[in-house]
N, C-alpha and C positions, 0 to 999 in steps of 0.2 A: 891344571895350573893351581898349585896350592899356595895360598896367601894367608892362611890363618896361623895363629900361634899355638895351636893345639899341642904340638910336640914340646912346647915350653911350659906346659901346665895350664894354659888357658883353654879349657874345653869350650865347646859351643853348645851349652845346655841352657834351657830357659831359666831365667832368674838372675840373681845378683852374683856377680863375679868380683872378688877382691883382687884388684890389680896392684895393690901395695900402697904404702905410705898414707893410708887413710882415704884412698880413692877407690871408687867402685864403678863397675859398668853393669847396667841392666840390659840383658841380652834377650832377644826374642827370635829364636829360629822359626822359620827358615830364612828370615830376612826379606821375604817377598813383600808385596803390596801391604802397607800398613803395619807390618811387623818390624817396628823400628827399635833402635837402641836408645838408651839414655845414660846419665851418669851422675854420680854424687861425689863431690870433692869436700873433704872435711879436714879440719884442724882444731883440736880441742873441742869446744862446744859450738863451733861455727861450721856452717855448711853452705854450699852452692850446688844447686841442682841444674844439670844440663838436660833440658827438654822434658816435656811430659808426653803422654801416649795418646793413642787415637780415640779412646773413649774413657769414660769415668771408671768403669769396672777395672780395666787394665791399669789405670793410673793408681787407683786405690791399692791394688795388690802390690804394685811396685813400691809405693810409699811405705806400706806396712813392712815390707822386707827391709827397706832402708832403715826404718826406725829400730827394727830388731838388730840389725848389724851395727848401727852407730846410734844408740839411744840418746845420748846427750846432744850430738850434732844434728841429728835428723828430726828431733822432737819439734823443732821450729826452724824451718829452712829460711835463711835470711835473704837469699838471692836465687832467682830462677832465670836462667838464660835460655831463650828460644833461639836455636841455631838458624831457623828460617820459618816461613809461614805455613808450610804444609801441615794439615791437621794431625798427622801422626806424630808431630813434634810439639804440638801446642794445645790440642783440644782438652787436655786434662788440667789446664792452668788453674781453673777455679778451685781445685782441691789444695793448692799450695797457698793457704790463707796467710795473709800478712806479709808475704814476700815481696821484695822489689823484683819486678819482672822486666828483664832487659832484653832488647832485640835491636837489630839495626833499624834505622828509620824506614828503609825500603821494605823490610819484612813487616813492620807494623802497618804500613799502608796496604800491603797485600793481604794481611789478615782480615781487614775490613771487607774485602771482596770474596774471601773463601770461607764463608760462614758454615758451621756444622748443619744448620737447618737446610741449606741448599743441597748438601750431600744426602741428608736424610730424605728429602723429597725426590732426589735423583734415584735413590735406591728403591723408593716406593714404586717408581715408574718402571724399574728394571724388568719385572716379569713380562711386560708387554712390549719389550724392545728387541725381541728375537735374539740373534747371536750376540749383539752388543750387550743386551741385558744379561745373557748367560755369562759373558765375560766380566761384566761389572759385579755379578754375584760371586764369581770366582775371586775377584780382587778384594771386594769389600764386604762380602756377605757375613763375615765373622764378627763384624763390629756393630755397635749400637750408637747411632748418632743422635738419638732422641734425648731431649732433656739436658743437653749441654749448654751451659751459659758461656758465651764468648767472653774471654777474659784477656784483654789486650795488654801489651807492655805498659808499664808505668814510667819507664826510662828508655829512651832511644839514643842511638849514637850513629855516627858515620866514621869510617876509617878504623880507629882503634879505641879501646877503652880498657882500663885496668880496674879490677876489683881485688879486695883482700879477703881471704878466708883464714882467720887466725893470722899466723905468720906467713902464710903462702900468698904469693902473688898469682893472680889468674889474668892472663892476657886474652882479651876478646879481639879478634882480628877479622874485619870484614873483607871477604874475598869475592862477593857477588858484584854484579850479576854473573851467574854461572849455572848451577842447577836451577836455582830460582833467582829472583832479583836481589835478595838480601842475605845471602849466605854468610855465616860467621863460623870461624874456628874458635875453639876454647882450649887454650894452651896453659898447662901448669908446669912451668919450667923446673921447679924444685922436684917434681915427681917424674920429670921427663915423659910426660903423658900429654896427648892431645885428643880432644873429642872433635871430630870433623863434621858432624852433621852429615848431610847428604852429598857433600863433596866426595865422600867415599861410599861406594857400595862394594862390599867385598864378596867375591864369588857370586855376585848378582849383577845384572846389567844396569849401568847408570842410565838415568833419564834426564834429558836436558830440556826443561820447560822454557828456559830463558836464553842462556848463552850471553855473549858470544863464546864459542868454544875455546878461543885463546885465553879468556879469563879463567876458564875451568882448568886448562892445562897449567896456567900460571899458578893457580891455587895449589895444584899438586906439587909444583916446584917449590912453593913456599913451605909446604909441609916437609918436603924432603930436605929443605935447608934448616929446619928446626932441630935443636938438640933433643930428640925424643926417641924413646925405644918402645913405648906402648902407645898404640894408635887405636882408638875406639871409633869405628865407622858409624855412619847413620844407620846402616843395615849390614848384617853379616857378622862373622866372627871377629874377635879382636885380632889385630894384625900388627905388622911392623912396616918398615919402608918398602918391603917387597909388595905389599898390598897397594901402596900408593903408586908404585911403578906400574903395576898391572892395570890400574884404572887409567893412568896416563897413556899407556900403550893402547888401550881400547879407544880412548878419545882421539888419538892421532890416527889410528887405523880407520875409524868411521869417517873422520874428516876427509881423509885422502880418498877413500872409496866413494863417498858421496860426491866429492868434487869431480871425480872422473865421470860420473853418471850425469851430473848437472851439465858439465861441459859437453857431454855427448847428446844432450837433448832429452834424456829420460825424465819422466815425471817423478815427483817425490814418491808417489805411491809405487810406481814400478821399481824405483831404486830401492825402496825398503824391502820389496820382495826379492830383488836381484842380488843384494849384497850377501856374500857368503861370510859367515862369522868366524870361520877358521878356528883359531886357538880359543876364541871366546864363545864357541857354540855351546859349551857345557854350562855356561853361567845361566842362572835363573832369569826368567822374564825376558828372554831374548826378543820377544815381540816389541819391546820398547824401541827397537830400531826405527819403528814408524815415527815416533815423536822426535827422535834424534835427527833423522833425515829431514823431516819437515822443518825443524829449527835451523838446520844447516842450510837448507835451500833458501829459507827466509834471509839468513845472513848473507849468503852468496849473492842474492838478488838486491840486497839493500832494502828489503821490505821492512815495514814497521808494524804491520798487523799480525798479532799472534795467531797461530793456527787454531782452528775450531776444535775445542776439546771433544765434542761429541763425534766429530769426524775422525779424530785420532783414536778414540777408544773403539770405534767401529773397525778401523784398520788394524789396530792391535788385536782385536778379537779375531779378525780374519786370519792373521798370521799365527796367532795362538792355536786356532783350530787346525790350521794346515800342519803345524809342527806336531800336534798331537796325533795326526794321521786320521 
C-alpha cells in the first residue's frame, strides 16, 4: 500500500524537504518510535515552526538546517506550534528562544504530566526489565532525555486559532481527543499544505492513546475536506489524500475487528494477539495494536481509567518479539 509522494519528487530522506512556497518539512525516516517530522512555514522574514523533536541534539540539527535554507526567516522563529504533547513533538522547545509557543489547552495540561525526566528515569530502569526493557530500548534507545528543560506553551487555545506569517494565514484546528487529548492540525491554505501531527502515521501503524476513535476518523475526514495537496504527517513520508484515506481505513478496520472480539467475550490482550492485520501488516510498529485494542475496549465499556502504560509496553514487546520470530 503506497501512500507517499516519492513519485512526485518528495523523496523520503532524512533532513529538510522543500515542499514549495517557502514551506519546508523536516523528515526523519523510518518514522518509527520517536522519529517524528516537523515543519517550517515562512514568508519574507517571518516564520512559524511546527513542532520540535525528541531531544536537543536532533532539534539543534533541524534548526541549523532551517537557518541554512531560509536564513532571514529562520534566524528568529516568531511562533512555534506544538501539535500535541508527546515528547517527540515538543522536547526541543527550549531551543526556540523568544518564540510564542502555541498548543491546545488540553495538550498544555498533558505536557505537565509527561516530563522528559520521567522518560529518562524509565530508560535507566530498562536494562532490568526483561523483554519490556528490551522493547523500550528498541523504541527509545537512540534518544537522550537528559538535560532537557521542559518549556511549555505560552499561548493556549481551544477549537481554532489563526496566526499570520507574513502575508500567509495559518489555521490551527483542534481535532483531539484522538491520538492524544489535544491534537492540532496546522493548515496553510495559500500553500495548500497541512501538517497533521500524529493524526497521520504514513506507512506506520497509528497509536491511539486517547480516542474516541470516532474523533480520529472525523479528523481524517476534516483533512480530506481541506483544499490541500501536500500533507506532512507526524511520522512517515510526505503524502496526499491517499495517505489520509489509508489511515482512516486502518482505524475503521481495527474498530470493527475489536468490536467483534469484545462482543464475543475475548479479553483485550487476546484480541490484540488475534486480530489479523491484513492489508496493514506491512506497516511499521504493528505491535501498537495492543494499545489500540485497549483504548477501544475502554471506549466500548464506557470506562474512564486509561490503560496502564507499563502493561501496554509489556504487551507490545510480547507481540513485537512474536512478529520477529
